[in-house]
N, C-alpha and C positions, 0 to 999 in steps of 0.2 A: 909756074914758081913764083912769077915775076908779080902776078894779080895777087896772090898770096902775100907774097913780101909787104907789097908796095898797099895793099890794106894793111897789114898791121903796123908797116909805119905810120899810116897816117891816123891809123886807132891811137897808137902812140899821143900823137898831138891834140884828139879830139876831135877830128875827122873820120867821117865814117862814108862808106861807098855804098849807094843802094842797088838797087835790082837792074837798073838799067845804065851804072857806071856814070852814076852822077856823085858829086863830092856832096854831105852834110856835115853838116852841122853837128845834127844828134843821129842818134846809131837807127837805124829801119825799127828796132822792137821799142825803142821808147817815142819813133814817130808815130807807128802804127798804135800806139797806147795813146799817146797825146792826140791823134784823129779820131780813136773811136772814144774817149772822153767828149772831145766838142761835139760829136757825133751825140753822143749819149746827154751831154749838155744843153745841146740843143732842142732834142728831142724834151727833155724835162720842160724845159723854156717853153717849148708851144705846149704841151699839158697844160704847167701854167696857167699861159695863155686863153688856154680852153677852158679852165677851169674859171678862172676870173668872168668870162663872158658867160658862162652856166652859170655862177653865182648872182650874178647882174640881171638876166633873166629871170631868174627866182626870187630875187630880190625883189624888180620890177610886177612878178605876179603876183608877192604875195603883199604888197603895196595894193594892187588892184583886188583883192580878194579882202584884205581888209578894209579898203573903202564901201563893197558892197557889202559887207558884215553891218559897218556902221549902219547903211543906209535903210536896210532891211530891219537891226536891231531898232533903228527910231521910228520906222513903221510900225514894228509890234508896237512896242509904246504907245504910239500915237493909237494904236487902236485897239488895245488894250483900256487905254484912259478915256476913249469914245465908250468902249463897251462899259465901262464902269460908268459912266453919265449915260447912257443909256437905263441902266439898270437900278440907276437913282432916280431915273425921272418916272419909269414904270412902276418901281415901286411906292413915289409919292401918288402916282397916278390911282395906283391901287388903295392907298389909305385914304385919298380922297372920293373914292368911288364907294368905297366902304361906309364912310362917314355920312355921306350923301344919301348909303341905302338905309342907315341907320335912321336918320333924318324922315326917309319917307316912311320908314315902319311908324315910328312915332305919329308923322303924321297922318298917318291912316290909321292909328289906334286911337289918335283926337275925333278926328270924323267918324270912325263908328263907336264912339262914345259917345260922340254929340247926336249926332244917327238916332242912336239907342236913347236917349236923352229924349229926344226931336218927335220921336216913335210914342215914347211914354205921356208926352205934353198931346200928341194927335190923342191919345188912346181916350188920356181924360177930360180932352174938347169934347171928343166923339159922345164919351158919356155924360158931359153937360147936358149937351146939345140932346140926345136922345130923355133926358131926365125933364127935360125943357117941353121936347114936344110932346111927352106923355102927358 
């Protein structure tokens, strides 16, 4: 009974006895709640630090990927420009070759015409020679 009376007297003055009979300023329920709150707060802080670490790693990885994307984009742009240049060059070469073919056709036609004209001249000369020989 003395223990219960002493607990009541101490509680009136804001002092509490814990399980191992030590005097506390806070009752054991409040102390347990405070300890639990501290544990939860520590866990929250640890989780927040883990989240910050994960976010930092994510940020670094996304920066690396961003840089790789930029590099590949520049390579693709350069390849496209080179392909367009090659296409233009081949188109110009095709046009030049077609023009050369046309020139050669015209030249061949002139040579045929000249050949036909020379054949006629030769025939006329052969006829004239035959007339002189007869």
